Each structure stands twice: as structure tokens, then as C-alpha cells.
Biopython code that builds the backbone (N, CA, C, O; Angstrom):
import numpy as np
from Bio.PDB.StructureBuilder import StructureBuilder

atoms = [
    (1, "MET", "N", (104.667, 118.897, 99.030)),
    (1, "MET", "CA", (103.261, 119.114, 99.258)),
    (1, "MET", "C", (102.667, 117.745, 99.501)),
    (1, "MET", "O", (102.764, 116.854, 98.657)),
    (2, "GLN", "N", (102.031, 117.578, 100.695)),
    (2, "GLN", "CA", (101.348, 116.333, 101.063)),
    (2, "GLN", "C", (99.850, 116.468, 100.956)),
    (2, "GLN", "O", (99.289, 117.534, 101.211)),
    (3, "PHE", "N", (99.209, 115.390, 100.581)),
    (3, "PHE", "CA", (97.741, 115.336, 100.550)),
    (3, "PHE", "C", (97.276, 113.905, 100.748)),
    (3, "PHE", "O", (98.056, 112.968, 100.581)),
    (4, "GLN", "N", (96.017, 113.732, 101.102)),
    (4, "GLN", "CA", (95.447, 112.406, 101.277)),
    (4, "GLN", "C", (94.434, 112.136, 100.174)),
    (4, "GLN", "O", (93.756, 113.046, 99.696)),
    (5, "SER", "N", (94.345, 110.890, 99.784)),
    (5, "SER", "CA", (93.423, 110.487, 98.745)),
    (5, "SER", "C", (92.863, 109.117, 99.048)),
    (5, "SER", "O", (93.581, 108.244, 99.536)),
    (6, "LYS", "N", (91.568, 108.916, 98.758)),
    (6, "LYS", "CA", (90.951, 107.611, 98.886)),
    (6, "LYS", "C", (91.311, 106.835, 97.622)),
    (6, "LYS", "O", (91.105, 107.319, 96.509)),
    (7, "ILE", "N", (91.861, 105.601, 97.803)),
    (7, "ILE", "CA", (92.298, 104.838, 96.637)),
    (7, "ILE", "C", (91.785, 103.411, 96.756)),
    (7, "ILE", "O", (91.331, 102.988, 97.819)),
    (8, "LYS", "N", (91.863, 102.665, 95.640)),
    (8, "LYS", "CA", (91.544, 101.258, 95.585)),
    (8, "LYS", "C", (92.856, 100.505, 95.351)),
    (8, "LYS", "O", (93.468, 100.630, 94.290)),
    (9, "VAL", "N", (93.285, 99.722, 96.347)),
    (9, "VAL", "CA", (94.538, 98.949, 96.257)),
    (9, "VAL", "C", (94.217, 97.619, 95.596)),
    (9, "VAL", "O", (93.457, 96.830, 96.156)),
    (10, "LEU", "N", (94.770, 97.347, 94.430)),
    (10, "LEU", "CA", (94.535, 96.129, 93.685)),
    (10, "LEU", "C", (95.472, 95.011, 94.079)),
    (10, "LEU", "O", (95.128, 93.832, 93.996)),
    (11, "GLY", "N", (96.682, 95.402, 94.518)),
    (11, "GLY", "CA", (97.675, 94.401, 94.912)),
    (11, "GLY", "C", (98.876, 95.032, 95.542)),
    (11, "GLY", "O", (99.070, 96.245, 95.469)),
    (12, "MET", "N", (99.708, 94.182, 96.181)),
    (12, "MET", "CA", (100.938, 94.636, 96.811)),
    (12, "MET", "C", (101.975, 93.556, 96.619)),
    (12, "MET", "O", (101.645, 92.379, 96.472)),
    (13, "LYS", "N", (103.256, 93.970, 96.620)),
    (13, "LYS", "CA", (104.313, 92.968, 96.473)),
    (13, "LYS", "C", (105.544, 93.431, 97.261)),
    (13, "LYS", "O", (106.007, 94.558, 97.081)),
    (14, "ALA", "N", (106.075, 92.565, 98.136)),
    (14, "ALA", "CA", (107.318, 92.805, 98.844)),
    (14, "ALA", "C", (108.469, 92.412, 97.980)),
    (14, "ALA", "O", (108.416, 91.367, 97.332)),
    (15, "ASN", "N", (109.496, 93.193, 97.941)),
    (15, "ASN", "CA", (110.719, 92.936, 97.150)),
    (15, "ASN", "C", (111.936, 93.158, 98.054)),
    (15, "ASN", "O", (112.141, 94.243, 98.598)),
    (16, "LYS", "N", (112.732, 92.102, 98.197)),
    (16, "LYS", "CA", (113.938, 92.219, 98.999)),
    (16, "LYS", "C", (114.962, 91.241, 98.447)),
    (16, "LYS", "O", (114.649, 90.092, 98.133)),
    (17, "GLY", "N", (116.204, 91.729, 98.335)),
    (17, "GLY", "CA", (117.243, 90.877, 97.829)),
    (17, "GLY", "C", (118.413, 91.683, 97.376)),
    (17, "GLY", "O", (118.585, 92.827, 97.795)),
    (18, "SER", "N", (119.242, 91.096, 96.507)),
    (18, "SER", "CA", (120.368, 91.850, 95.989)),
    (18, "SER", "C", (120.564, 91.482, 94.505)),
    (18, "SER", "O", (120.278, 90.367, 94.070)),
    (19, "MET", "N", (121.051, 92.446, 93.778)),
    (19, "MET", "CA", (121.286, 92.258, 92.339)),
    (19, "MET", "C", (122.614, 91.541, 92.137)),
    (19, "MET", "O", (123.390, 91.342, 93.072)),
    (20, "ASP", "N", (122.847, 91.163, 90.893)),
    (20, "ASP", "CA", (124.083, 90.471, 90.561)),
    (20, "ASP", "C", (125.360, 91.234, 90.947)),
    (20, "ASP", "O", (126.401, 90.645, 91.238)),
    (21, "ASN", "N", (125.234, 92.564, 90.937)),
    (21, "ASN", "CA", (126.399, 93.365, 91.307)),
    (21, "ASN", "C", (126.552, 93.585, 92.817)),
    (21, "ASN", "O", (127.448, 94.300, 93.266)),
    (22, "GLY", "N", (125.666, 92.962, 93.581)),
    (22, "GLY", "CA", (125.752, 93.044, 95.057)),
    (22, "GLY", "C", (124.958, 94.168, 95.687)),
    (22, "GLY", "O", (124.881, 94.267, 96.911)),
    (23, "GLN", "N", (124.356, 95.030, 94.845)),
    (23, "GLN", "CA", (123.563, 96.124, 95.412)),
    (23, "GLN", "C", (122.214, 95.584, 95.973)),
    (23, "GLN", "O", (121.479, 94.868, 95.293)),
    (24, "ALA", "N", (121.941, 95.944, 97.185)),
    (24, "ALA", "CA", (120.722, 95.463, 97.861)),
    (24, "ALA", "C", (119.516, 96.322, 97.473)),
    (24, "ALA", "O", (119.661, 97.506, 97.168)),
    (25, "TYR", "N", (118.314, 95.708, 97.490)),
    (25, "TYR", "CA", (117.069, 96.410, 97.320)),
    (25, "TYR", "C", (116.070, 95.896, 98.337)),
    (25, "TYR", "O", (116.138, 94.732, 98.733)),
    (26, "ASP", "N", (115.126, 96.756, 98.775)),
    (26, "ASP", "CA", (114.169, 96.422, 99.792)),
    (26, "ASP", "C", (113.028, 97.405, 99.701)),
    (26, "ASP", "O", (113.196, 98.576, 100.040)),
    (27, "SER", "N", (111.885, 96.963, 99.256)),
    (27, "SER", "CA", (110.709, 97.866, 99.135)),
    (27, "SER", "C", (109.418, 97.088, 99.053)),
    (27, "SER", "O", (109.437, 95.871, 98.866)),
    (28, "THR", "N", (108.303, 97.768, 99.189)),
    (28, "THR", "CA", (106.961, 97.227, 98.926)),
    (28, "THR", "C", (106.346, 98.022, 97.820)),
    (28, "THR", "O", (106.331, 99.252, 97.886)),
    (29, "LYS", "N", (105.844, 97.380, 96.819)),
    (29, "LYS", "CA", (105.160, 98.014, 95.686)),
    (29, "LYS", "C", (103.665, 97.929, 95.964)),
    (29, "LYS", "O", (103.170, 96.898, 96.420)),
    (30, "VAL", "N", (102.952, 99.008, 95.691)),
    (30, "VAL", "CA", (101.499, 99.053, 95.877)),
    (30, "VAL", "C", (100.926, 99.363, 94.499)),
    (30, "VAL", "O", (101.355, 100.308, 93.838)),
    (31, "TYR", "N", (99.945, 98.553, 94.066)),
    (31, "TYR", "CA", (99.339, 98.711, 92.745)),
    (31, "TYR", "C", (97.922, 99.261, 92.941)),
    (31, "TYR", "O", (97.062, 98.633, 93.556)),
    (32, "VAL", "N", (97.721, 100.459, 92.391)),
    (32, "VAL", "CA", (96.514, 101.254, 92.660)),
    (32, "VAL", "C", (95.701, 101.479, 91.340)),
    (32, "VAL", "O", (96.253, 101.838, 90.299)),
    (33, "GLU", "N", (94.388, 101.254, 91.442)),
    (33, "GLU", "CA", (93.504, 101.538, 90.323)),
    (33, "GLU", "C", (93.536, 103.045, 90.055)),
    (33, "GLU", "O", (93.344, 103.866, 90.951)),
    (34, "THR", "N", (93.787, 103.373, 88.778)),
    (34, "THR", "CA", (93.977, 104.801, 88.407)),
    (34, "THR", "C", (93.224, 105.070, 87.097)),
    (34, "THR", "O", (93.411, 104.345, 86.120)),
    (35, "PRO", "N", (92.373, 106.107, 87.071)),
    (35, "PRO", "CA", (91.639, 106.400, 85.848)),
    (35, "PRO", "C", (92.562, 106.827, 84.701)),
    (35, "PRO", "O", (93.539, 107.550, 84.897)),
    (36, "LEU", "N", (92.218, 106.356, 83.506)),
    (36, "LEU", "CA", (92.950, 106.779, 82.322)),
    (36, "LEU", "C", (92.522, 108.252, 82.001)),
    (36, "LEU", "O", (91.440, 108.697, 82.384)),
    (37, "ASP", "N", (93.378, 108.948, 81.314)),
    (37, "ASP", "CA", (93.121, 110.333, 80.862)),
    (37, "ASP", "C", (92.172, 110.249, 79.645)),
    (37, "ASP", "O", (92.558, 109.802, 78.566)),
    (38, "GLU", "N", (90.911, 110.698, 79.859)),
    (38, "GLU", "CA", (89.922, 110.644, 78.804)),
    (38, "GLU", "C", (89.812, 111.956, 78.005)),
    (38, "GLU", "O", (88.960, 112.070, 77.124)),
    (39, "THR", "N", (90.664, 112.937, 78.306)),
    (39, "THR", "CA", (90.516, 114.256, 77.724)),
    (39, "THR", "C", (90.728, 114.288, 76.182)),
    (39, "THR", "O", (90.207, 115.183, 75.516)),
    (40, "LYS", "N", (91.483, 113.323, 75.616)),
    (40, "LYS", "CA", (91.717, 113.329, 74.189)),
    (40, "LYS", "C", (90.752, 112.442, 73.427)),
    (40, "LYS", "O", (90.772, 112.372, 72.198)),
    (41, "GLY", "N", (89.872, 111.738, 74.224)),
    (41, "GLY", "CA", (88.849, 110.895, 73.551)),
    (41, "GLY", "C", (89.360, 109.546, 73.069)),
    (41, "GLY", "O", (88.604, 108.814, 72.429)),
    (42, "ASN", "N", (90.614, 109.182, 73.349)),
    (42, "ASN", "CA", (91.151, 107.890, 72.874)),
    (42, "ASN", "C", (91.398, 106.894, 74.020)),
    (42, "ASN", "O", (92.056, 105.873, 73.817)),
    (43, "ALA", "N", (90.885, 107.180, 75.197)),
    (43, "ALA", "CA", (91.089, 106.267, 76.334)),
    (43, "ALA", "C", (89.891, 106.350, 77.242)),
    (43, "ALA", "O", (89.271, 107.405, 77.376)),
    (44, "LYS", "N", (89.561, 105.221, 77.874)),
    (44, "LYS", "CA", (88.450, 105.188, 78.797)),
    (44, "LYS", "C", (88.663, 104.039, 79.773)),
    (44, "LYS", "O", (89.129, 102.966, 79.389)),
    (45, "GLY", "N", (88.324, 104.266, 81.025)),
    (45, "GLY", "CA", (88.458, 103.215, 82.011)),
    (45, "GLY", "C", (89.603, 103.435, 82.979)),
    (45, "GLY", "O", (89.902, 104.560, 83.379)),
    (46, "PHE", "N", (90.230, 102.338, 83.341)),
    (46, "PHE", "CA", (91.229, 102.391, 84.418)),
    (46, "PHE", "C", (92.490, 101.631, 84.002)),
    (46, "PHE", "O", (92.461, 100.776, 83.116)),
    (47, "ALA", "N", (93.580, 101.964, 84.660)),
    (47, "ALA", "CA", (94.857, 101.280, 84.541)),
    (47, "ALA", "C", (95.396, 101.122, 85.962)),
    (47, "ALA", "O", (94.726, 101.472, 86.933)),
    (48, "VAL", "N", (96.576, 100.606, 86.066)),
    (48, "VAL", "CA", (97.225, 100.435, 87.368)),
    (48, "VAL", "C", (98.495, 101.332, 87.457)),
    (48, "VAL", "O", (99.366, 101.329, 86.587)),
    (49, "ALA", "N", (98.529, 102.088, 88.565)),
    (49, "ALA", "CA", (99.710, 102.871, 88.877)),
    (49, "ALA", "C", (100.475, 102.146, 89.977)),
    (49, "ALA", "O", (99.879, 101.557, 90.878)),
    (50, "GLU", "N", (101.799, 102.197, 89.892)),
    (50, "GLU", "CA", (102.668, 101.554, 90.875)),
    (50, "GLU", "C", (103.304, 102.610, 91.779)),
    (50, "GLU", "O", (103.859, 103.593, 91.287)),
    (51, "TYR", "N", (103.228, 102.414, 93.089)),
    (51, "TYR", "CA", (103.900, 103.269, 94.046)),
    (51, "TYR", "C", (104.761, 102.431, 94.931)),
    (51, "TYR", "O", (104.464, 101.259, 95.160)),
    (52, "THR", "N", (105.852, 103.020, 95.449)),
    (52, "THR", "CA", (106.664, 102.312, 96.449)),
    (52, "THR", "C", (106.262, 102.835, 97.819)),
    (52, "THR", "O", (106.082, 104.037, 98.019)),
    (53, "LEU", "N", (106.124, 101.895, 98.767)),
    (53, "LEU", "CA", (105.701, 102.216, 100.118)),
    (53, "LEU", "C", (106.705, 101.574, 101.106)),
    (53, "LEU", "O", (106.540, 100.405, 101.456)),
    (54, "GLY", "N", (107.679, 102.269, 101.534)),
    (54, "GLY", "CA", (108.606, 101.791, 102.554)),
    (54, "GLY", "C", (109.378, 100.544, 102.132)),
    (54, "GLY", "O", (109.611, 100.289, 100.950)),
    (55, "LEU", "N", (109.767, 99.772, 103.165)),
    (55, "LEU", "CA", (110.567, 98.578, 102.969)),
    (55, "LEU", "C", (109.642, 97.362, 102.825)),
    (55, "LEU", "O", (108.428, 97.468, 102.995)),
    (56, "SER", "N", (110.234, 96.221, 102.513)),
    (56, "SER", "CA", (109.469, 94.970, 102.268)),
    (56, "SER", "C", (108.623, 94.573, 103.493)),
    (56, "SER", "O", (107.580, 93.935, 103.350)),
    (57, "ASN", "N", (109.080, 94.953, 104.692)),
    (57, "ASN", "CA", (108.308, 94.550, 105.904)),
    (57, "ASN", "C", (106.939, 95.286, 105.968)),
    (57, "ASN", "O", (106.051, 94.862, 106.707)),
    (58, "GLU", "N", (106.777, 96.349, 105.223)),
    (58, "GLU", "CA", (105.503, 97.091, 105.159)),
    (58, "GLU", "C", (104.368, 96.130, 104.642)),
    (58, "GLU", "O", (103.216, 96.241, 105.062)),
    (59, "PHE", "N", (104.720, 95.224, 103.754)),
    (59, "PHE", "CA", (103.758, 94.295, 103.182)),
    (59, "PHE", "C", (103.092, 93.445, 104.300)),
    (59, "PHE", "O", (101.921, 93.085, 104.178)),
    (60, "GLU", "N", (103.804, 93.139, 105.340)),
    (60, "GLU", "CA", (103.260, 92.316, 106.415)),
    (60, "GLU", "C", (102.010, 92.882, 107.044)),
    (60, "GLU", "O", (101.153, 92.133, 107.514)),
    (61, "LYS", "N", (101.896, 94.224, 107.058)),
    (61, "LYS", "CA", (100.737, 94.870, 107.650)),
    (61, "LYS", "C", (99.459, 94.654, 106.879)),
    (61, "LYS", "O", (98.372, 94.812, 107.434)),
    (62, "PHE", "N", (99.563, 94.283, 105.572)),
    (62, "PHE", "CA", (98.443, 94.229, 104.700)),
    (62, "PHE", "C", (98.134, 92.820, 104.122)),
    (62, "PHE", "O", (97.061, 92.605, 103.559)),
    (63, "LYS", "N", (99.057, 91.891, 104.264)),
    (63, "LYS", "CA", (98.893, 90.599, 103.561)),
    (63, "LYS", "C", (97.686, 89.794, 104.037)),
    (63, "LYS", "O", (97.215, 88.922, 103.308)),
    (64, "GLY", "N", (97.176, 90.062, 105.233)),
    (64, "GLY", "CA", (95.992, 89.364, 105.687)),
    (64, "GLY", "C", (94.651, 89.933, 105.209)),
    (64, "GLY", "O", (93.592, 89.381, 105.505)),
    (65, "LEU", "N", (94.714, 91.045, 104.465)),
    (65, "LEU", "CA", (93.476, 91.684, 103.979)),
    (65, "LEU", "C", (93.010, 91.001, 102.694)),
    (65, "LEU", "O", (93.794, 90.372, 101.983)),
    (66, "ALA", "N", (91.730, 91.141, 102.422)),
    (66, "ALA", "CA", (91.188, 90.699, 101.132)),
    (66, "ALA", "C", (91.404, 91.789, 100.105)),
    (66, "ALA", "O", (91.102, 92.958, 100.347)),
    (67, "PHE", "N", (91.928, 91.397, 98.954)),
    (67, "PHE", "CA", (92.180, 92.361, 97.891)),
    (67, "PHE", "C", (91.136, 92.216, 96.851)),
    (67, "PHE", "O", (90.642, 91.108, 96.639)),
    (68, "PRO", "N", (90.757, 93.307, 96.166)),
    (68, "PRO", "CA", (91.194, 94.702, 96.374)),
    (68, "PRO", "C", (90.554, 95.276, 97.636)),
    (68, "PRO", "O", (89.581, 94.726, 98.150)),
    (69, "PHE", "N", (91.105, 96.385, 98.130)),
    (69, "PHE", "CA", (90.555, 97.064, 99.272)),
    (69, "PHE", "C", (90.691, 98.587, 99.141)),
    (69, "PHE", "O", (91.615, 99.090, 98.501)),
    (70, "GLU", "N", (89.752, 99.304, 99.760)),
    (70, "GLU", "CA", (89.812, 100.721, 99.798)),
    (70, "GLU", "C", (90.706, 101.201, 100.925)),
    (70, "GLU", "O", (90.754, 100.590, 101.993)),
    (71, "ALA", "N", (91.427, 102.315, 100.683)),
    (71, "ALA", "CA", (92.377, 102.799, 101.672)),
    (71, "ALA", "C", (92.490, 104.311, 101.521)),
    (71, "ALA", "O", (92.117, 104.891, 100.501)),
    (72, "THR", "N", (93.024, 104.929, 102.587)),
    (72, "THR", "CA", (93.398, 106.335, 102.507)),
    (72, "THR", "C", (94.913, 106.350, 102.390)),
    (72, "THR", "O", (95.625, 105.816, 103.239)),
    (73, "ALA", "N", (95.397, 106.986, 101.300)),
    (73, "ALA", "CA", (96.794, 107.061, 101.067)),
    (73, "ALA", "C", (97.273, 108.498, 101.354)),
    (73, "ALA", "O", (96.622, 109.472, 100.974)),
    (74, "THR", "N", (98.393, 108.598, 102.013)),
    (74, "THR", "CA", (99.095, 109.906, 102.109)),
    (74, "THR", "C", (100.137, 109.959, 101.003)),
    (74, "THR", "O", (101.062, 109.150, 100.935)),
    (75, "LEU", "N", (99.943, 110.943, 100.147)),
    (75, "LEU", "CA", (100.808, 111.118, 98.987)),
    (75, "LEU", "C", (101.582, 112.410, 99.073)),
    (75, "LEU", "O", (101.101, 113.367, 99.679)),
    (76, "GLU", "N", (102.748, 112.472, 98.496)),
    (76, "GLU", "CA", (103.539, 113.698, 98.550)),
    (76, "GLU", "C", (104.093, 113.919, 97.133)),
    (76, "GLU", "O", (104.616, 113.006, 96.493)),
    (77, "ILE", "N", (103.953, 115.178, 96.672)),
    (77, "ILE", "CA", (104.524, 115.576, 95.367)),
    (77, "ILE", "C", (105.893, 116.175, 95.683)),
    (77, "ILE", "O", (106.027, 117.097, 96.488)),
    (78, "VAL", "N", (106.917, 115.605, 95.006)),
    (78, "VAL", "CA", (108.270, 116.084, 95.168)),
    (78, "VAL", "C", (108.897, 116.383, 93.801)),
    (78, "VAL", "O", (108.418, 115.903, 92.773)),
    (79, "THR", "N", (109.936, 117.153, 93.801)),
    (79, "THR", "CA", (110.568, 117.509, 92.545)),
    (79, "THR", "C", (112.084, 117.520, 92.676)),
    (79, "THR", "O", (112.612, 117.727, 93.769)),
    (80, "THR", "N", (112.789, 117.297, 91.565)),
    (80, "THR", "CA", (114.218, 117.457, 91.515)),
    (80, "THR", "C", (114.576, 118.886, 91.089)),
    (80, "THR", "O", (115.741, 119.283, 91.124)),
    (81, "GLY", "N", (113.565, 119.641, 90.689)),
    (81, "GLY", "CA", (113.747, 120.966, 90.090)),
    (81, "GLY", "C", (113.447, 120.909, 88.621)),
    (81, "GLY", "O", (113.103, 121.925, 88.017)),
    (82, "LYS", "N", (113.574, 119.710, 88.019)),
    (82, "LYS", "CA", (113.246, 119.516, 86.607)),
    (82, "LYS", "C", (112.072, 118.551, 86.457)),
    (82, "LYS", "O", (111.214, 118.747, 85.596)),
    (83, "MET", "N", (112.031, 117.501, 87.298)),
    (83, "MET", "CA", (111.012, 116.471, 87.154)),
    (83, "MET", "C", (110.209, 116.418, 88.464)),
    (83, "MET", "O", (110.740, 116.644, 89.552)),
    (84, "GLN", "N", (108.945, 116.119, 88.322)),
    (84, "GLN", "CA", (108.037, 116.013, 89.461)),
    (84, "GLN", "C", (107.540, 114.602, 89.554)),
    (84, "GLN", "O", (107.312, 113.979, 88.517)),
    (85, "LYS", "N", (107.352, 114.041, 90.774)),
    (85, "LYS", "CA", (106.802, 112.700, 90.942)),
    (85, "LYS", "C", (105.922, 112.717, 92.243)),
    (85, "LYS", "O", (106.032, 113.585, 93.109)),
    (86, "THR", "N", (105.069, 111.703, 92.288)),
    (86, "THR", "CA", (104.250, 111.533, 93.459)),
    (86, "THR", "C", (104.697, 110.295, 94.209)),
    (86, "THR", "O", (104.820, 109.226, 93.609)),
    (87, "GLN", "N", (104.943, 110.411, 95.506)),
    (87, "GLN", "CA", (105.384, 109.334, 96.377)),
    (87, "GLN", "C", (104.256, 109.024, 97.373)),
    (87, "GLN", "O", (103.529, 109.915, 97.812)),
    (88, "MET", "N", (104.132, 107.708, 97.721)),
    (88, "MET", "CA", (103.234, 107.313, 98.746)),
    (88, "MET", "C", (104.017, 107.214, 100.059)),
    (88, "MET", "O", (105.050, 106.547, 100.117)),
    (89, "THR", "N", (103.528, 107.876, 101.107)),
    (89, "THR", "CA", (104.229, 107.863, 102.385)),
    (89, "THR", "C", (103.498, 107.112, 103.485)),
    (89, "THR", "O", (104.105, 106.777, 104.503)),
    (90, "ALA", "N", (102.193, 106.834, 103.305)),
    (90, "ALA", "CA", (101.443, 106.094, 104.284)),
    (90, "ALA", "C", (100.161, 105.534, 103.650)),
    (90, "ALA", "O", (99.625, 106.102, 102.699)),
    (91, "LEU", "N", (99.692, 104.423, 104.192)),
    (91, "LEU", "CA", (98.509, 103.763, 103.661)),
    (91, "LEU", "C", (97.717, 103.167, 104.838)),
    (91, "LEU", "O", (98.240, 102.393, 105.640)),
    (92, "VAL", "N", (96.443, 103.557, 104.907)),
    (92, "VAL", "CA", (95.557, 103.071, 105.995)),
    (92, "VAL", "C", (94.301, 102.475, 105.353)),
    (92, "VAL", "O", (93.547, 103.192, 104.695)),
    (93, "PRO", "N", (94.070, 101.179, 105.536)),
    (93, "PRO", "CA", (92.849, 100.572, 104.987)),
    (93, "PRO", "C", (91.605, 101.209, 105.616)),
    (93, "PRO", "O", (91.591, 101.563, 106.795)),
    (94, "ILE", "N", (90.554, 101.343, 104.784)),
    (94, "ILE", "CA", (89.281, 101.791, 105.245)),
    (94, "ILE", "C", (88.431, 100.555, 105.540)),
    (94, "ILE", "O", (88.235, 99.698, 104.678)),
    (95, "ALA", "N", (87.933, 100.481, 106.773)),
    (95, "ALA", "CA", (87.151, 99.301, 107.183)),
    (95, "ALA", "C", (85.826, 99.265, 106.396)),
    (95, "ALA", "O", (85.127, 100.276, 106.326)),
    (96, "PRO", "N", (85.480, 98.118, 105.809)),
    (96, "PRO", "CA", (84.207, 98.057, 105.058)),
    (96, "PRO", "C", (83.048, 98.210, 105.983)),
    (96, "PRO", "O", (83.084, 97.750, 107.124)),
    (97, "THR", "N", (81.984, 98.874, 105.489)),
    (97, "THR", "CA", (80.769, 99.048, 106.301)),
    (97, "THR", "C", (79.956, 97.788, 106.247)),
    (97, "THR", "O", (80.038, 97.032, 105.279)),
    (98, "LYS", "N", (79.164, 97.549, 107.282)),
    (98, "LYS", "CA", (78.329, 96.343, 107.330)),
    (98, "LYS", "C", (77.362, 96.374, 106.139)),
    (98, "LYS", "O", (76.791, 97.404, 105.780)),
    (99, "GLY", "N", (77.218, 95.193, 105.555)),
    (99, "GLY", "CA", (76.360, 95.052, 104.404)),
    (99, "GLY", "C", (77.030, 95.326, 103.063)),
    (99, "GLY", "O", (76.420, 95.172, 102.005)),
    (100, "ALA", "N", (78.324, 95.744, 103.129)),
    (100, "ALA", "CA", (79.013, 96.019, 101.909)),
    (100, "ALA", "C", (79.551, 94.742, 101.317)),
    (100, "ALA", "O", (80.179, 94.768, 100.259)),
]
sb = StructureBuilder()
sb.init_structure("model")
sb.init_model(0)
sb.init_chain("A")
sb.init_seg("    ")
for serial, (resi, resn, name, xyz) in enumerate(atoms, 1):
    if name == "N":
        sb.init_residue(resn, " ", resi, " ")
    sb.init_atom(name, np.array(xyz, "f"), 0.0, 1.0, " ", f" {name:<3s}", serial, name[0])
structure = sb.get_structure()
């Protein structure tokens, strides 16, 4: 199930290399402002959620932007049959309006 959401990107990080055992890794992490669950009355405000967005070269598209920035994210809910998770599949910055 795919959907789009307006988000606030607080940071991004490219990760590429190999572990001590020789296994390679290559990804871009996106750090998104996310509201805390206030339903139990013991939390208020925001935290950061981490999403993976493609390979490390994805970072190059965004590194020239001023952070934080607003964006439209395409997200997809997937499941293994037992566990559900949300994946980010696309990210498009929203151009700031004049005077903002």
C-alpha cells in the first residue's frame, strides 16, 4: 500500500562501504521529524524517525539544500506476514514560497 505524506527532513546521511566480514552496504538514511504518541499522556512533542532511501548516491540529489526542508515522501507499507514496516520509496523537496 503506497501513500504520499508531507514531511520535514531534518537530515540525511550517505552510507557506503564494507563490514569486517566483507559484506558490502550502500544506502542513504533520511531523518524525519515525527510526532510522539501523546495518547497515554506521558509524551509530547517530536522525535526523529529514520528511513532508508535507495543507495548512497541518492544523497547527492539533496546535499545542496538547506536543512531542515519540507518534502513530499512516497511511503509504502509492507509486511512479512507477521511484521509490518513503512519504507520510503521517493522524496521530492517542496520549494519554499516567497517570503517564507
